[in-house]
matplotlib code that plots the C-alpha trace (Angstrom):
import matplotlib.pyplot as plt

x = [0.0, 2.7, 4.8, 1.7, 1.0, 4.6, 4.6, 1.5, 3.2, 5.8, 8.4, 11.4, 14.8, 14.7, 11.0, 9.5, 6.9, 4.5, 3.1, -0.1, 0.0, 3.6, 2.5, 5.5, 7.7, 8.0, 6.8, 8.8, 11.9, 11.3, 10.8, 14.1, 15.9, 14.6, 14.8, 17.0, 16.0, 15.6, 12.9, 10.6, 8.0, 5.7, 2.9, 1.3, -1.6, -0.8, 2.2, 3.0, 3.0, 5.0, 7.7, 8.0, 8.3, 11.0, 13.0, 12.6, 13.6, 16.7, 17.8, 17.5, 19.6, 16.8, 16.0, 13.1, 11.2, 8.6, 5.7, 2.9, -0.3, -3.5, -2.8, -5.9, -4.1, -1.2, 2.3, 3.0, 5.6, 6.5, 5.2, 4.2, 5.4, 5.6, 3.9, 1.4, 0.6, -1.9, -1.5, -4.9, -8.3, -10.1, -13.7, -12.6, -9.3, -9.4, -8.9, -6.3, -4.2, -4.5, -3.3, -0.1, 0.7, 2.0, 0.2, 1.4, 1.9, 0.4, -1.8, -2.2, -4.7, -7.3, -10.9, -13.6, -17.3, -20.5, -21.0, -17.4, -13.9, -10.3, -10.8, -7.3, -7.1, -4.2, -4.9, -3.1, -3.3, -4.4, -3.4, -6.7, -6.1, -8.5, -7.3, -8.5, -7.5, -8.6, -9.4, -6.5, -7.9, -8.1, -6.0, -7.5, -6.2, -7.6, -9.5, -8.2, -9.8, -11.7, -13.0, -14.3, -17.9, -20.0, -21.2, -24.9, -26.2, -25.3, -25.9, -24.8, -27.7, -30.2, -32.1, -32.4, -29.8, -31.2, -30.5, -30.0, -30.1, -26.4, -23.2, -23.2, -19.5, -20.4, -21.8, -18.2, -16.9, -15.5, -17.2, -20.6, -20.0, -19.0, -22.2, -24.5, -23.0, -23.8, -27.4, -28.1, -27.1, -27.3, -27.0, -24.1, -22.6, -20.2, -19.1, -17.2, -15.6, -17.2, -16.3, -18.6, -17.6, -18.9, -21.8, -22.9, -25.2, -26.9, -28.2, -29.7, -29.6, -33.3, -32.4, -33.6, -31.3, -30.8, -28.2, -27.2, -24.6, -22.9, -24.5, -27.6, -30.9]
y = [0.0, 2.5, 1.6, 2.1, 5.5, 6.7, 5.5, 7.6, 10.6, 10.5, 12.5, 13.9, 15.0, 18.4, 18.4, 19.3, 17.0, 17.4, 14.3, 14.6, 12.0, 11.1, 8.0, 5.7, 7.8, 5.1, 7.1, 10.1, 7.8, 6.5, 10.1, 11.2, 8.3, 9.4, 13.2, 14.1, 15.3, 19.0, 18.4, 16.3, 17.9, 15.7, 16.8, 14.7, 15.8, 13.5, 14.8, 11.3, 9.7, 12.6, 12.2, 8.5, 9.0, 11.6, 9.3, 6.4, 8.6, 9.9, 6.4, 5.4, 8.4, 10.6, 14.2, 15.5, 18.7, 17.5, 19.4, 18.7, 20.3, 20.1, 18.5, 20.1, 23.4, 24.5, 24.4, 28.0, 29.8, 26.8, 28.2, 26.0, 22.4, 20.0, 17.0, 16.3, 12.8, 12.0, 8.8, 9.3, 9.1, 12.4, 13.0, 15.6, 17.4, 20.7, 23.7, 25.1, 22.1, 22.4, 26.0, 24.5, 22.7, 24.5, 24.2, 21.1, 19.4, 16.1, 15.2, 11.5, 10.7, 8.0, 9.3, 7.9, 8.8, 7.3, 4.7, 3.8, 4.1, 3.8, 5.2, 6.4, 9.5, 11.0, 14.7, 17.1, 20.7, 23.1, 26.8, 28.0, 26.2, 23.3, 19.7, 16.9, 13.2, 9.6, 7.1, 4.7, 1.7, 1.4, 2.3, 2.0, 4.3, 5.7, 8.9, 12.3, 13.2, 16.2, 14.0, 11.0, 10.1, 10.7, 7.5, 8.3, 4.8, 1.3, -0.8, -4.2, -6.4, -4.3, -5.8, -9.5, -11.2, -12.9, -13.9, -10.8, -12.2, -11.3, -11.7, -8.7, -8.4, -6.8, -3.8, -3.1, -2.8, 0.7, 1.6, 0.6, 2.2, 5.5, 5.5, 4.3, 6.8, 9.7, 8.4, 7.6, 10.6, 10.0, 6.2, 4.6, 1.3, -0.8, -4.4, -7.1, -10.3, -13.6, -17.3, -17.5, -14.2, -10.8, -9.2, -5.7, -3.2, -0.2, 2.3, 5.8, 8.3, 7.7, 4.2, 2.2, -0.5, -3.5, -6.2, -9.0, -11.7, -14.3, -17.7, -16.5, -18.0]
z = [0.0, 1.0, -2.1, -4.4, -2.8, -3.1, -6.7, -7.4, -5.8, -8.6, -6.7, -8.6, -7.4, -5.7, -4.9, -1.6, 0.0, 2.8, 4.6, 6.6, 9.4, 10.5, 12.4, 12.9, 10.6, 8.1, 5.1, 6.1, 6.3, 2.7, 1.5, 3.2, 1.6, -1.8, -1.5, 1.4, 4.9, 4.1, 1.4, 3.6, 5.9, 8.1, 10.5, 13.2, 15.5, 18.4, 20.4, 21.8, 18.4, 17.0, 19.7, 19.1, 15.3, 15.8, 18.0, 15.5, 12.6, 14.4, 15.3, 11.7, 10.7, 9.2, 10.3, 8.2, 9.2, 11.8, 13.3, 15.8, 14.6, 12.6, 9.2, 7.8, 7.8, 5.7, 7.1, 8.3, 6.4, 4.2, 0.9, -2.1, -2.2, -5.1, -3.5, -0.7, 0.7, 3.4, 5.4, 7.1, 5.4, 4.5, 3.8, 1.3, 0.4, 2.3, -0.1, 2.3, 1.6, -2.1, -1.8, -0.2, -3.5, -6.5, -9.9, -11.5, -8.2, -7.1, -4.1, -3.1, -0.4, 0.7, 1.0, 3.2, 3.1, 4.6, 1.9, 1.1, 2.5, 1.3, -2.1, -3.1, -5.3, -7.3, -7.9, -10.1, -9.0, -11.7, -12.3, -10.9, -7.5, -8.2, -8.5, -10.7, -11.0, -11.0, -8.3, -8.1, -6.1, -2.4, 0.6, 4.1, 6.8, 10.1, 9.3, 10.2, 13.6, 12.2, 9.3, 11.4, 11.0, 14.2, 15.9, 15.4, 15.9, 16.8, 13.6, 15.0, 15.6, 13.7, 10.8, 9.9, 7.8, 4.8, 1.2, -0.8, -4.3, -4.8, -3.0, -0.5, -1.1, -4.4, -2.5, -1.5, -5.1, -5.3, -8.6, -7.2, -3.9, -5.5, -7.6, -4.7, -2.3, -4.6, -5.1, -1.5, 0.6, 4.4, 4.0, 5.7, 4.8, 7.0, 6.8, 8.5, 7.3, 8.3, 8.0, 5.0, 3.3, 4.4, 6.2, 5.4, 7.1, 5.5, 8.0, 8.3, 11.1, 11.8, 13.0, 10.0, 8.9, 6.6, 6.7, 4.4, 4.8, 2.5, 2.9, 4.9, 3.8]

ax = plt.figure().add_subplot(projection="3d")
ax.plot(x, y, z, "-o")
ax.set_aspect("equal")
plt.show()
């Protein structure tokens, strides 16, 4: 997953990169190995996680620019960068982050919405400050704190599992999920793997729910 995301980032010599979500420091270390410490900037919201990452990076011989703060906001005083990668899932790409990337730059991030999660996008920033690009498969990461879905209702145990006329795993296909999520605003889909395959729940904030599982009759 990390290798695929870094491949989509298409970094070149001399380019500056911002990473949203330092985590263990693994991605920052790979970027330092490719570009050199001074061109790599990584931000982490959790001070404890950031401290551990800094120690691990230093022990491995890497010293990128690290910062504790809100990754949804631009890096103060940094100016435009060439690449931005998020290792946390976002509900959308904040415009403030797009403004941190120069025209022609690339943003790689996993997106997560109510009906689907882990949709990896590769966006090219345009001269007018917008960004366009394709979905590039899946990459599942923990959501950015400000982008996490509220726990509005407990879906487990709601509804009655029964034969759905198709394998419910097909509901998780990214192409279908993107279409259905756009056509069914307010509907939330979650799933879990089972011994027989998969079980999915579709729910709404009003408490209504439906569930289907592989192999249920």
